[in-house]
Steps between C-alpha positions, in 0.01 A plus 500: 500500500125564469441265797656761726247765400184543700161429337422873487831571326425234237147638443601865484461637149274214389170645614248733349624800307177683595431549129264215420173666595526771235594244237210275608245782475634627169471153351145454632384845388635454148329160485170656608541781244577251226171310539264771367764632259549158342124445476473837323796413275363158398157651429668773292710254302191294424324817386799606288539166324451530129557877496756673282810678629330836451200394709723367779708819492178699529410288804834598659428868434235487772660642816318243715624202297856630475512582873360162606745322269797694640385420856471134399853503358647667809316262735614197301861617496504578871323177599732295280808670642386436858423135431830433326685680778355255753601203285856630460537581869369156600690282255828675415744466786814658355489865613674646196291306250182585691579873489589488128179317412286737711655807337457348153136415572424853622661661196324254264160571657554875484615478138204284397250723683640817340501337155141382540378839623684670213324265255160586650573872480637465148189320378250697705616858461776471242790606722 
């Protein structure tokens, strides 16, 4: 039956969804943001090694450190979600399974980001 369809009819619906550019830029911008944030984080962890919990908690009380750490967590969560979304869209071909996995991934990333930010706020300012 598909032999009777014209080439344009077979190709219709298989092209660009006009959504890839935003995804591409978001992934690149989060990657660029992660470079200095991860350098700062690694340097901070090296500096914090050997300190007690109280000293590390005092480090988190600094608004600059807490803010940079929250930005790092959000960037990591967003970048991870975007990357896994591409993998799922490229390699899962069953539409229902693909949608279920994408929804699960989004909820998991949101839950992990909120939990991590809550932990930073709890340690830093005692919320």
